[in-house]
VEXDRENBA-785793 format. One record per atom (N, C-alpha, C): atom name; residue in one letter; residue number from 1; x, z, y. Coordinates in Angstrom, 1 decimal, decimal comma, padded with zeros to 4 digits. Layout:
<rs>
r site:CA code:a pos:NUM x:X z:Z y:Y;
...
</rs>
This chain:
<rs>
r site:N code:x pos:1 x:-044,8 z:001,4 y:017,2;
r site:CA code:x pos:1 x:-043,5 z:001,8 y:016,6;
r site:C code:x pos:1 x:-042,4 z:001,1 y:017,4;
r site:N code:x pos:2 x:-041,3 z:001,8 y:017,6;
r site:CA code:x pos:2 x:-040,2 z:001,3 y:018,4;
r site:C code:x pos:2 x:-039,5 z:000,2 y:017,6;
r site:N code:x pos:3 x:-039,0 z:-000,8 y:018,3;
r site:CA code:x pos:3 x:-038,3 z:-001,9 y:017,7;
r site:C code:x pos:3 x:-037,0 z:-001,5 y:017,0;
r site:N code:x pos:4 x:-036,4 z:-000,5 y:017,5;
r site:CA code:x pos:4 x:-035,2 z:000,0 y:016,9;
r site:C code:x pos:4 x:-035,5 z:000,6 y:015,5;
r site:N code:x pos:5 x:-036,5 z:001,3 y:015,4;
r site:CA code:x pos:5 x:-036,9 z:001,9 y:014,1;
r site:C code:x pos:5 x:-037,3 z:000,8 y:013,2;
r site:N code:x pos:6 x:-038,0 z:-000,2 y:013,7;
r site:CA code:x pos:6 x:-038,4 z:-001,4 y:012,8;
r site:C code:x pos:6 x:-037,1 z:-002,1 y:012,3;
r site:N code:x pos:7 x:-036,1 z:-002,3 y:013,1;
r site:CA code:x pos:7 x:-034,9 z:-002,9 y:012,7;
r site:C code:x pos:7 x:-034,2 z:-002,0 y:011,7;
r site:N code:x pos:8 x:-034,2 z:-000,7 y:011,9;
r site:CA code:x pos:8 x:-033,6 z:000,2 y:010,9;
r site:C code:x pos:8 x:-034,3 z:000,1 y:009,5;
r site:N code:x pos:9 x:-035,6 z:000,1 y:009,5;
r site:CA code:x pos:9 x:-036,3 z:000,0 y:008,3;
r site:C code:x pos:9 x:-036,0 z:-001,3 y:007,5;
r site:N code:x pos:10 x:-036,0 z:-002,4 y:008,3;
r site:CA code:x pos:10 x:-035,7 z:-003,7 y:007,7;
r site:C code:x pos:10 x:-034,3 z:-003,7 y:007,2;
r site:N code:x pos:11 x:-033,4 z:-003,2 y:007,9;
r site:CA code:x pos:11 x:-032,0 z:-003,1 y:007,5;
r site:C code:x pos:11 x:-031,8 z:-002,3 y:006,3;
r site:N code:x pos:12 x:-032,4 z:-001,2 y:006,2;
r site:CA code:x pos:12 x:-032,3 z:-000,3 y:005,0;
r site:C code:x pos:12 x:-032,9 z:-001,0 y:003,8;
r site:N code:x pos:13 x:-034,1 z:-001,6 y:004,0;
r site:CA code:x pos:13 x:-034,7 z:-002,2 y:002,8;
r site:C code:x pos:13 x:-033,9 z:-003,4 y:002,3;
r site:N code:x pos:14 x:-033,4 z:-004,2 y:003,2;
r site:CA code:x pos:14 x:-032,7 z:-005,4 y:002,7;
r site:C code:x pos:14 x:-031,3 z:-005,0 y:002,2;
r site:N code:x pos:15 x:-030,6 z:-004,1 y:002,8;
r site:CA code:x pos:15 x:-029,3 z:-003,6 y:002,4;
r site:C code:x pos:15 x:-029,4 z:-002,9 y:001,0;
r site:N code:x pos:16 x:-030,3 z:-002,0 y:000,8;
r site:CA code:x pos:16 x:-030,4 z:-001,3 y:-000,4;
r site:C code:x pos:16 x:-030,9 z:-002,3 y:-001,5;
r site:N code:x pos:17 x:-031,8 z:-003,2 y:-001,2;
r site:CA code:x pos:17 x:-032,2 z:-004,2 y:-002,2;
r site:C code:x pos:17 x:-031,0 z:-005,1 y:-002,6;
r site:N code:x pos:18 x:-030,2 z:-005,6 y:-001,6;
r site:CA code:x pos:18 x:-029,0 z:-006,4 y:-002,0;
r site:C code:x pos:18 x:-028,0 z:-005,6 y:-002,8;
r site:N code:x pos:19 x:-027,8 z:-004,4 y:-002,5;
r site:CA code:x pos:19 x:-026,9 z:-003,6 y:-003,2;
r site:C code:x pos:19 x:-027,3 z:-003,4 y:-004,7;
r site:N code:x pos:20 x:-028,6 z:-003,1 y:-004,9;
r site:CA code:x pos:20 x:-029,1 z:-002,9 y:-006,2;
r site:C code:x pos:20 x:-029,0 z:-004,3 y:-007,0;
r site:N code:x pos:21 x:-029,4 z:-005,4 y:-006,4;
r site:CA code:x pos:21 x:-029,3 z:-006,7 y:-007,0;
r site:C code:x pos:21 x:-027,9 z:-007,0 y:-007,4;
r site:N code:x pos:22 x:-026,9 z:-006,9 y:-006,5;
r site:CA code:x pos:22 x:-025,5 z:-007,2 y:-006,8;
r site:C code:x pos:22 x:-025,0 z:-006,3 y:-007,9;
r site:N code:x pos:23 x:-025,3 z:-005,0 y:-007,8;
r site:CA code:x pos:23 x:-024,8 z:-004,0 y:-008,9;
r site:C code:x pos:23 x:-025,4 z:-004,4 y:-010,2;
r site:N code:x pos:24 x:-026,6 z:-004,7 y:-010,3;
r site:CA code:x pos:24 x:-027,2 z:-005,1 y:-011,6;
r site:C code:x pos:24 x:-026,6 z:-006,4 y:-012,1;
r site:N code:x pos:25 x:-026,4 z:-007,4 y:-011,3;
r site:CA code:x pos:25 x:-025,9 z:-008,6 y:-011,7;
r site:C code:x pos:25 x:-024,4 z:-008,4 y:-012,2;
r site:N code:x pos:26 x:-023,6 z:-007,7 y:-011,4;
r site:CA code:x pos:26 x:-022,3 z:-007,4 y:-011,9;
r site:C code:x pos:26 x:-022,2 z:-006,6 y:-013,2;
r site:N code:x pos:27 x:-023,1 z:-005,7 y:-013,3;
r site:CA code:x pos:27 x:-023,2 z:-004,9 y:-014,5;
r site:C code:x pos:27 x:-023,5 z:-005,7 y:-015,7;
r site:N code:x pos:28 x:-024,5 z:-006,5 y:-015,6;
r site:CA code:x pos:28 x:-025,0 z:-007,4 y:-016,7;
r site:C code:x pos:28 x:-024,0 z:-008,4 y:-017,1;
r site:N code:x pos:29 x:-023,4 z:-009,1 y:-016,2;
r site:CA code:x pos:29 x:-022,5 z:-010,2 y:-016,5;
r site:C code:x pos:29 x:-021,1 z:-009,7 y:-016,6;
r site:N code:x pos:30 x:-020,7 z:-008,5 y:-016,1;
r site:CA code:x pos:30 x:-019,4 z:-008,0 y:-016,2;
r site:C code:x pos:30 x:-019,1 z:-007,3 y:-017,5;
r site:N code:x pos:31 x:-020,1 z:-007,0 y:-018,2;
r site:CA code:x pos:31 x:-019,9 z:-006,3 y:-019,5;
r site:C code:x pos:31 x:-019,1 z:-007,1 y:-020,5;
r site:N code:x pos:32 x:-019,4 z:-008,4 y:-020,6;
r site:CA code:x pos:32 x:-018,7 z:-009,3 y:-021,5;
r site:C code:x pos:32 x:-017,2 z:-009,3 y:-021,1;
r site:N code:x pos:33 x:-017,0 z:-009,5 y:-019,8;
r site:CA code:x pos:33 x:-015,6 z:-009,5 y:-019,2;
r site:C code:x pos:33 x:-014,9 z:-008,2 y:-019,6;
r site:N code:x pos:34 x:-015,5 z:-007,1 y:-019,4;
r site:CA code:x pos:34 x:-014,9 z:-005,8 y:-019,7;
r site:C code:x pos:34 x:-014,6 z:-005,6 y:-021,2;
r site:N code:x pos:35 x:-015,5 z:-006,1 y:-022,0;
r site:CA code:x pos:35 x:-015,2 z:-006,1 y:-023,5;
r site:C code:x pos:35 x:-014,0 z:-006,9 y:-023,8;
r site:N code:x pos:36 x:-013,8 z:-008,0 y:-023,2;
r site:CA code:x pos:36 x:-012,6 z:-008,8 y:-023,4;
r site:C code:x pos:36 x:-011,3 z:-008,1 y:-022,9;
r site:N code:x pos:37 x:-011,4 z:-007,5 y:-021,7;
r site:CA code:x pos:37 x:-010,3 z:-006,8 y:-021,1;
r site:C code:x pos:37 x:-009,9 z:-005,6 y:-022,0;
r site:N code:x pos:38 x:-010,9 z:-004,9 y:-022,6;
r site:CA code:x pos:38 x:-010,6 z:-003,7 y:-023,4;
r site:C code:x pos:38 x:-010,6 z:-004,1 y:-024,9;
r site:N code:x pos:39 x:-010,2 z:-005,3 y:-025,2;
r site:CA code:x pos:39 x:-010,0 z:-005,8 y:-026,6;
r site:C code:x pos:39 x:-011,1 z:-005,5 y:-027,5;
r site:N code:x pos:40 x:-012,3 z:-005,7 y:-027,1;
r site:CA code:x pos:40 x:-013,5 z:-005,6 y:-027,9;
r site:C code:x pos:40 x:-014,0 z:-004,2 y:-028,2;
r site:N code:x pos:41 x:-013,5 z:-003,3 y:-027,5;
r site:CA code:x pos:41 x:-014,1 z:-001,9 y:-027,6;
r site:C code:x pos:41 x:-015,3 z:-001,8 y:-026,8;
r site:N code:x pos:42 x:-016,5 z:-002,0 y:-027,4;
r site:CA code:x pos:42 x:-017,8 z:-002,1 y:-026,7;
r site:C code:x pos:42 x:-018,2 z:-000,8 y:-026,1;
r site:N code:x pos:43 x:-017,9 z:000,3 y:-026,8;
r site:CA code:x pos:43 x:-018,3 z:001,6 y:-026,3;
r site:C code:x pos:43 x:-017,5 z:001,9 y:-025,0;
r site:N code:x pos:44 x:-016,2 z:001,7 y:-025,0;
r site:CA code:x pos:44 x:-015,4 z:001,9 y:-023,8;
r site:C code:x pos:44 x:-015,8 z:000,9 y:-022,7;
r site:N code:x pos:45 x:-016,1 z:-000,3 y:-023,1;
r site:CA code:x pos:45 x:-016,6 z:-001,3 y:-022,1;
r site:C code:x pos:45 x:-017,9 z:-000,8 y:-021,4;
r site:N code:x pos:46 x:-018,8 z:-000,3 y:-022,2;
r site:CA code:x pos:46 x:-020,1 z:000,2 y:-021,6;
r site:C code:x pos:46 x:-019,8 z:001,4 y:-020,7;
r site:N code:x pos:47 x:-018,9 z:002,3 y:-021,1;
r site:CA code:x pos:47 x:-018,6 z:003,5 y:-020,3;
r site:C code:x pos:47 x:-018,0 z:003,1 y:-019,0;
r site:N code:x pos:48 x:-017,0 z:002,2 y:-019,0;
r site:CA code:x pos:48 x:-016,3 z:001,7 y:-017,8;
r site:C code:x pos:48 x:-017,3 z:000,9 y:-016,9;
r site:N code:x pos:49 x:-018,1 z:000,1 y:-017,5;
r site:CA code:x pos:49 x:-019,1 z:-000,6 y:-016,8;
r site:C code:x pos:49 x:-020,0 z:000,3 y:-016,0;
r site:N code:x pos:50 x:-020,5 z:001,4 y:-016,7;
r site:CA code:x pos:50 x:-021,4 z:002,3 y:-016,0;
r site:C code:x pos:50 x:-020,7 z:003,0 y:-014,9;
r site:N code:x pos:51 x:-019,4 z:003,4 y:-015,1;
r site:CA code:x pos:51 x:-018,6 z:004,1 y:-014,0;
r site:C code:x pos:51 x:-018,4 z:003,2 y:-012,8;
r site:N code:x pos:52 x:-018,1 z:001,9 y:-013,1;
r site:CA code:x pos:52 x:-018,0 z:000,9 y:-012,0;
r site:C code:x pos:52 x:-019,3 z:000,8 y:-011,2;
r site:N code:x pos:53 x:-020,4 z:000,7 y:-011,9;
r site:CA code:x pos:53 x:-021,7 z:000,6 y:-011,2;
r site:C code:x pos:53 x:-021,9 z:001,8 y:-010,3;
r site:N code:x pos:54 x:-021,7 z:003,0 y:-010,9;
r site:CA code:x pos:54 x:-021,9 z:004,2 y:-010,1;
r site:C code:x pos:54 x:-021,0 z:004,2 y:-008,8;
r site:N code:x pos:55 x:-019,8 z:003,9 y:-009,0;
r site:CA code:x pos:55 x:-018,8 z:003,8 y:-007,9;
r site:C code:x pos:55 x:-019,3 z:002,8 y:-006,9;
r site:N code:x pos:56 x:-019,7 z:001,6 y:-007,4;
r site:CA code:x pos:56 x:-020,2 z:000,5 y:-006,5;
r site:C code:x pos:56 x:-021,4 z:001,0 y:-005,6;
r site:N code:x pos:57 x:-022,3 z:001,7 y:-006,3;
r site:CA code:x pos:57 x:-023,5 z:002,2 y:-005,5;
r site:C code:x pos:57 x:-023,0 z:003,3 y:-004,5;
r site:N code:x pos:58 x:-022,2 z:004,2 y:-004,9;
r site:CA code:x pos:58 x:-021,7 z:005,2 y:-003,9;
r site:C code:x pos:58 x:-021,0 z:004,6 y:-002,7;
r site:N code:x pos:59 x:-020,1 z:003,7 y:-002,9;
r site:CA code:x pos:59 x:-019,4 z:003,1 y:-001,8;
r site:C code:x pos:59 x:-020,3 z:002,3 y:-000,9;
r site:N code:x pos:60 x:-021,1 z:001,4 y:-001,5;
r site:CA code:x pos:60 x:-021,9 z:000,5 y:-000,7;
r site:C code:x pos:60 x:-023,0 z:001,2 y:000,0;
r site:N code:x pos:61 x:-023,7 z:002,1 y:-000,7;
r site:CA code:x pos:61 x:-024,8 z:002,8 y:-000,1;
r site:C code:x pos:61 x:-024,3 z:003,8 y:001,0;
r site:N code:x pos:62 x:-023,1 z:004,4 y:000,7;
r site:CA code:x pos:62 x:-022,5 z:005,2 y:001,8;
r site:C code:x pos:62 x:-022,2 z:004,4 y:003,0;
r site:N code:x pos:63 x:-021,7 z:003,2 y:002,8;
r site:CA code:x pos:63 x:-021,4 z:002,3 y:003,9;
r site:C code:x pos:63 x:-022,6 z:001,9 y:004,7;
r site:N code:x pos:64 x:-023,7 z:001,6 y:003,9;
r site:CA code:x pos:64 x:-025,0 z:001,2 y:004,6;
r site:C code:x pos:64 x:-025,5 z:002,4 y:005,4;
r site:N code:x pos:65 x:-025,4 z:003,6 y:004,9;
r site:CA code:x pos:65 x:-025,9 z:004,7 y:005,6;
r site:C code:x pos:65 x:-025,1 z:005,0 y:006,9;
r site:N code:x pos:66 x:-023,8 z:004,9 y:006,8;
r site:CA code:x pos:66 x:-022,9 z:005,1 y:007,9;
r site:C code:x pos:66 x:-023,1 z:004,0 y:009,0;
r site:N code:x pos:67 x:-023,3 z:002,8 y:008,6;
r site:CA code:x pos:67 x:-023,4 z:001,7 y:009,5;
r site:C code:x pos:67 x:-024,8 z:001,6 y:010,1;
r site:N code:x pos:68 x:-025,8 z:002,4 y:009,7;
r site:CA code:x pos:68 x:-027,1 z:002,4 y:010,2;
r site:C code:x pos:68 x:-027,2 z:002,6 y:011,7;
r site:N code:x pos:69 x:-026,6 z:003,6 y:012,1;
r site:CA code:x pos:69 x:-026,7 z:004,0 y:013,6;
r site:C code:x pos:69 x:-026,2 z:002,9 y:014,5;
r site:N code:x pos:70 x:-026,8 z:002,8 y:015,6;
r site:CA code:x pos:70 x:-026,3 z:001,8 y:016,6;
r site:C code:x pos:70 x:-026,4 z:002,5 y:018,0;
r site:N code:x pos:71 x:-025,6 z:002,0 y:018,9;
r site:CA code:x pos:71 x:-025,5 z:002,6 y:020,2;
r site:C code:x pos:71 x:-026,6 z:002,1 y:021,1;
r site:N code:x pos:72 x:-027,1 z:000,9 y:020,9;
r site:CA code:x pos:72 x:-028,0 z:000,3 y:021,8;
r site:C code:x pos:72 x:-029,4 z:000,5 y:021,3;
r site:N code:x pos:73 x:-030,3 z:000,5 y:022,3;
r site:CA code:x pos:73 x:-031,8 z:000,4 y:022,0;
r site:C code:x pos:73 x:-032,2 z:-001,0 y:022,0;
r site:N code:x pos:74 x:-033,0 z:-001,4 y:021,0;
r site:CA code:x pos:74 x:-033,4 z:-002,8 y:020,9;
r site:C code:x pos:74 x:-034,7 z:-002,9 y:021,8;
r site:N code:x pos:75 x:-034,7 z:-003,9 y:022,7;
r site:CA code:x pos:75 x:-035,7 z:-004,0 y:023,7;
r site:C code:x pos:75 x:-036,7 z:-005,1 y:023,3;
r site:N code:x pos:76 x:-036,3 z:-006,2 y:022,6;
r site:CA code:x pos:76 x:-037,2 z:-007,3 y:022,3;
r site:C code:x pos:76 x:-036,9 z:-007,8 y:020,8;
r site:N code:x pos:77 x:-037,7 z:-008,8 y:020,4;
r site:CA code:x pos:77 x:-037,7 z:-009,3 y:019,1;
r site:C code:x pos:77 x:-036,3 z:-010,0 y:018,8;
r site:N code:x pos:78 x:-035,8 z:-010,6 y:019,8;
r site:CA code:x pos:78 x:-034,5 z:-011,3 y:019,7;
r site:C code:x pos:78 x:-033,4 z:-010,2 y:019,4;
r site:N code:x pos:79 x:-033,5 z:-009,1 y:020,0;
r site:CA code:x pos:79 x:-032,6 z:-008,0 y:019,8;
r site:C code:x pos:79 x:-032,7 z:-007,5 y:018,3;
r site:N code:x pos:80 x:-033,9 z:-007,5 y:017,8;
r site:CA code:x pos:80 x:-034,1 z:-007,1 y:016,4;
r site:C code:x pos:80 x:-033,3 z:-008,0 y:015,5;
r site:N code:x pos:81 x:-033,5 z:-009,3 y:015,7;
r site:CA code:x pos:81 x:-032,8 z:-010,3 y:014,8;
r site:C code:x pos:81 x:-031,3 z:-010,3 y:015,0;
r site:N code:x pos:82 x:-030,8 z:-010,1 y:016,2;
r site:CA code:x pos:82 x:-029,4 z:-010,0 y:016,5;
r site:C code:x pos:82 x:-028,8 z:-008,8 y:015,8;
r site:N code:x pos:83 x:-029,4 z:-007,6 y:015,9;
r site:CA code:x pos:83 x:-028,9 z:-006,4 y:015,3;
r site:C code:x pos:83 x:-028,9 z:-006,5 y:013,8;
r site:N code:x pos:84 x:-030,0 z:-007,1 y:013,2;
r site:CA code:x pos:84 x:-030,1 z:-007,2 y:011,8;
r site:C code:x pos:84 x:-029,1 z:-008,2 y:011,3;
r site:N code:x pos:85 x:-028,9 z:-009,3 y:012,0;
r site:CA code:x pos:85 x:-027,9 z:-010,3 y:011,5;
r site:C code:x pos:85 x:-026,5 z:-009,7 y:011,5;
r site:N code:x pos:86 x:-026,1 z:-008,9 y:012,5;
r site:CA code:x pos:86 x:-024,8 z:-008,3 y:012,5;
r site:C code:x pos:86 x:-024,7 z:-007,3 y:011,4;
r site:N code:x pos:87 x:-025,6 z:-006,4 y:011,3;
r site:CA code:x pos:87 x:-025,5 z:-005,3 y:010,3;
r site:C code:x pos:87 x:-025,6 z:-005,9 y:008,9;
r site:N code:x pos:88 x:-026,5 z:-006,8 y:008,6;
r site:CA code:x pos:88 x:-026,6 z:-007,4 y:007,3;
r site:C code:x pos:88 x:-025,4 z:-008,2 y:006,9;
r site:N code:x pos:89 x:-024,8 z:-008,9 y:007,9;
r site:CA code:x pos:89 x:-023,6 z:-009,7 y:007,7;
r site:C code:x pos:89 x:-022,5 z:-008,9 y:007,3;
r site:N code:x pos:90 x:-022,3 z:-007,8 y:008,0;
r site:CA code:x pos:90 x:-021,2 z:-006,9 y:007,6;
r site:C code:x pos:90 x:-021,4 z:-006,3 y:006,2;
r site:N code:x pos:91 x:-022,6 z:-005,9 y:005,9;
r site:CA code:x pos:91 x:-022,9 z:-005,3 y:004,6;
r site:C code:x pos:91 x:-022,6 z:-006,4 y:003,5;
r site:N code:x pos:92 x:-023,0 z:-007,6 y:003,7;
r site:CA code:x pos:92 x:-022,7 z:-008,7 y:002,8;
r site:C code:x pos:92 x:-021,2 z:-008,9 y:002,6;
r site:N code:x pos:93 x:-020,5 z:-008,9 y:003,7;
r site:CA code:x pos:93 x:-019,0 z:-009,0 y:003,6;
r site:C code:x pos:93 x:-018,4 z:-007,8 y:002,8;
r site:N code:x pos:94 x:-018,9 z:-006,6 y:003,0;
r site:CA code:x pos:94 x:-018,4 z:-005,5 y:002,2;
r site:C code:x pos:94 x:-018,8 z:-005,6 y:000,8;
r site:N code:x pos:95 x:-020,0 z:-006,0 y:000,5;
r site:CA code:x pos:95 x:-020,4 z:-006,3 y:-001,0;
r site:C code:x pos:95 x:-019,5 z:-007,3 y:-001,6;
r site:N code:x pos:96 x:-019,2 z:-008,4 y:-000,9;
r site:CA code:x pos:96 x:-018,3 z:-009,4 y:-001,4;
r site:C code:x pos:96 x:-016,9 z:-008,9 y:-001,6;
r site:N code:x pos:97 x:-016,4 z:-008,2 y:-000,7;
r site:CA code:x pos:97 x:-015,0 z:-007,6 y:-000,8;
r site:C code:x pos:97 x:-014,9 z:-006,7 y:-002,0;
r site:N code:x pos:98 x:-015,9 z:-005,8 y:-002,1;
r site:CA code:x pos:98 x:-015,9 z:-004,9 y:-003,3;
r site:C code:x pos:98 x:-016,0 z:-005,7 y:-004,6;
r site:N code:x pos:99 x:-016,7 z:-006,7 y:-004,7;
r site:CA code:x pos:99 x:-016,8 z:-007,6 y:-005,9;
r site:C code:x pos:99 x:-015,5 z:-008,2 y:-006,2;
r site:N code:x pos:100 x:-014,9 z:-008,8 y:-005,1;
r site:CA code:x pos:100 x:-013,6 z:-009,5 y:-005,3;
r site:C code:x pos:100 x:-012,5 z:-008,5 y:-005,7;
r site:N code:x pos:101 x:-012,5 z:-007,3 y:-005,2;
r site:CA code:x pos:101 x:-011,5 z:-006,3 y:-005,5;
r site:C code:x pos:101 x:-011,7 z:-005,9 y:-007,0;
r site:N code:x pos:102 x:-012,9 z:-005,7 y:-007,4;
r site:CA code:x pos:102 x:-013,2 z:-005,3 y:-008,8;
r site:C code:x pos:102 x:-012,7 z:-006,4 y:-009,8;
r site:N code:x pos:103 x:-013,0 z:-007,6 y:-009,5;
r site:CA code:x pos:103 x:-012,6 z:-008,8 y:-010,3;
r site:C code:x pos:103 x:-011,1 z:-008,9 y:-010,3;
r site:N code:x pos:104 x:-010,5 z:-008,7 y:-009,2;
r site:CA code:x pos:104 x:-009,0 z:-008,9 y:-009,1;
r site:C code:x pos:104 x:-008,3 z:-007,8 y:-010,0;
r site:N code:x pos:105 x:-008,8 z:-006,6 y:-009,9;
r site:CA code:x pos:105 x:-008,2 z:-005,5 y:-010,7;
r site:C code:x pos:105 x:-008,4 z:-005,7 y:-012,2;
r site:N code:x pos:106 x:-009,6 z:-006,1 y:-012,6;
r site:CA code:x pos:106 x:-009,9 z:-006,3 y:-014,0;
r site:C code:x pos:106 x:-009,2 z:-007,5 y:-014,5;
r site:N code:x pos:107 x:-009,0 z:-008,6 y:-013,7;
r site:CA code:x pos:107 x:-008,2 z:-009,7 y:-014,1;
r site:C code:x pos:107 x:-006,8 z:-009,4 y:-014,4;
r site:N code:x pos:108 x:-006,2 z:-008,5 y:-013,5;
r site:CA code:x pos:108 x:-004,8 z:-008,1 y:-013,7;
r site:C code:x pos:108 x:-004,7 z:-007,3 y:-015,0;
r site:N code:x pos:109 x:-005,6 z:-006,4 y:-015,3;
r site:CA code:x pos:109 x:-005,6 z:-005,7 y:-016,6;
r site:C code:x pos:109 x:-005,7 z:-006,7 y:-017,7;
r site:N code:x pos:110 x:-006,6 z:-007,6 y:-017,6;
r site:CA code:x pos:110 x:-006,9 z:-008,6 y:-018,7;
r site:C code:x pos:110 x:-005,6 z:-009,4 y:-018,9;
r site:N code:x pos:111 x:-005,0 z:-009,9 y:-017,9;
r site:CA code:x pos:111 x:-003,8 z:-010,7 y:-018,0;
r site:C code:x pos:111 x:-002,7 z:-009,9 y:-018,7;
r site:N code:x pos:112 x:-002,5 z:-008,7 y:-018,4;
r site:CA code:x pos:112 x:-001,5 z:-007,8 y:-019,0;
r site:C code:x pos:112 x:-001,8 z:-007,7 y:-020,5;
r site:N code:x pos:113 x:-003,1 z:-007,5 y:-020,8;
r site:CA code:x pos:113 x:-003,5 z:-007,4 y:-022,2;
r site:C code:x pos:113 x:-003,2 z:-008,7 y:-023,0;
r site:N code:x pos:114 x:-003,5 z:-009,8 y:-022,4;
r site:CA code:x pos:114 x:-003,3 z:-011,1 y:-023,1;
r site:C code:x pos:114 x:-001,9 z:-011,3 y:-023,3;
r site:N code:x pos:115 x:-001,0 z:-011,0 y:-022,3;
r site:CA code:x pos:115 x:000,4 z:-011,2 y:-022,5;
r site:C code:x pos:115 x:000,9 z:-010,3 y:-023,6;
r site:N code:x pos:116 x:000,4 z:-009,1 y:-023,8;
r site:CA code:x pos:116 x:000,8 z:-008,2 y:-024,9;
r site:C code:x pos:116 x:000,4 z:-008,8 y:-026,2;
r site:N code:x pos:117 x:-000,8 z:-009,4 y:-026,3;
r site:CA code:x pos:117 x:-001,2 z:-009,9 y:-027,6;
r site:C code:x pos:117 x:-000,5 z:-011,2 y:-027,9;
r site:N code:x pos:118 x:000,0 z:-012,0 y:-027,0;
r site:CA code:x pos:118 x:000,6 z:-013,2 y:-027,3;
r site:C code:x pos:118 x:002,1 z:-013,1 y:-027,7;
r site:N code:x pos:119 x:002,7 z:-012,0 y:-027,4;
r site:CA code:x pos:119 x:004,1 z:-011,8 y:-027,8;
r site:C code:x pos:119 x:004,2 z:-011,6 y:-029,3;
r site:N code:x pos:120 x:005,1 z:-012,4 y:-029,9;
r site:CA code:x pos:120 x:005,2 z:-012,3 y:-031,3;
r site:C code:x pos:120 x:006,2 z:-011,2 y:-031,7;
r site:N code:x pos:121 x:005,9 z:-010,5 y:-032,8;
r site:CA code:x pos:121 x:006,8 z:-009,5 y:-033,2;
r site:C code:x pos:121 x:008,2 z:-010,1 y:-033,6;
r site:N code:x pos:122 x:009,3 z:-009,3 y:-033,5;
r site:CA code:x pos:122 x:010,6 z:-009,8 y:-033,8;
r site:C code:x pos:122 x:010,6 z:-010,2 y:-035,3;
r site:N code:x pos:123 x:011,3 z:-011,3 y:-035,6;
r site:CA code:x pos:123 x:011,4 z:-011,8 y:-036,9;
r site:C code:x pos:123 x:012,8 z:-011,5 y:-037,5;
r site:N code:x pos:124 x:012,8 z:-011,0 y:-038,7;
r site:CA code:x pos:124 x:014,1 z:-010,7 y:-039,4;
r site:C code:x pos:124 x:014,9 z:-012,0 y:-039,6;
r site:N code:x pos:125 x:016,2 z:-012,0 y:-039,5;
r site:CA code:x pos:125 x:016,9 z:-013,2 y:-039,7;
r site:C code:x pos:125 x:016,8 z:-013,7 y:-041,2;
r site:N code:x pos:126 x:016,8 z:-015,0 y:-041,3;
r site:CA code:x pos:126 x:016,7 z:-015,6 y:-042,7;
r site:C code:x pos:126 x:017,9 z:-015,5 y:-043,5;
r site:N code:x pos:127 x:019,1 z:-015,6 y:-042,8;
r site:CA code:x pos:127 x:020,3 z:-015,5 y:-043,5;
r site:C code:x pos:127 x:021,4 z:-015,0 y:-042,6;
r site:N code:x pos:128 x:022,5 z:-014,6 y:-043,1;
r site:CA code:x pos:128 x:023,6 z:-014,0 y:-042,3;
r site:C code:x pos:128 x:024,8 z:-014,9 y:-042,5;
r site:N code:x pos:129 x:025,4 z:-015,2 y:-041,3;
r site:CA code:x pos:129 x:026,6 z:-016,1 y:-041,3;
r site:C code:x pos:129 x:027,8 z:-015,3 y:-040,9;
r site:N code:x pos:130 x:028,8 z:-015,3 y:-041,8;
r site:CA code:x pos:130 x:030,0 z:-014,6 y:-041,5;
r site:C code:x pos:130 x:030,8 z:-015,2 y:-040,3;
r site:N code:x pos:131 x:031,3 z:-014,4 y:-039,5;
r site:CA code:x pos:131 x:032,1 z:-014,9 y:-038,4;
r site:C code:x pos:131 x:033,4 z:-015,6 y:-038,9;
r site:N code:x pos:132 x:033,7 z:-016,7 y:-038,2;
r site:CA code:x pos:132 x:034,9 z:-017,5 y:-038,6;
r site:C code:x pos:132 x:036,1 z:-016,8 y:-037,9;
r site:N code:x pos:133 x:037,3 z:-017,0 y:-038,6;
r site:CA code:x pos:133 x:038,5 z:-016,5 y:-038,1;
r site:C code:x pos:133 x:039,1 z:-017,4 y:-037,0;
r site:N code:x pos:134 x:039,7 z:-016,8 y:-036,0;
r site:CA code:x pos:134 x:040,3 z:-017,6 y:-035,0;
r site:C code:x pos:134 x:039,4 z:-017,9 y:-033,8;
r site:N code:x pos:135 x:038,2 z:-017,5 y:-033,8;
r site:CA code:x pos:135 x:037,3 z:-017,8 y:-032,7;
r site:C code:x pos:135 x:037,1 z:-016,6 y:-031,9;
</rs>
């Protein structure tokens, strides 16, 4: 078997495994955060969580597939490791960037919701003072 094909197989296995692991971890732990962002609406939190996971899979697996091809042919074992380290490093950076972008957006939504909840409604005046003459 050609070393280039071996590198592709290892790259796909590790990249898809990492994508699945990260998506499951974010889904499991992010549900509580989403429920807080959405003011305890569990049904909506589950729906949004599922949509985020599907989008996460589509973007990351699409990137993994696009980034699979390489221009060079791998000649030796060292080339396999170099190609894998470059490709997997970029995939990990993309996974991290996607995670940070999701957390940033959800945190902005959460902060806006917290600010809305903390504002007190207007209070009626307790008494009325007549204006003084000459002022």
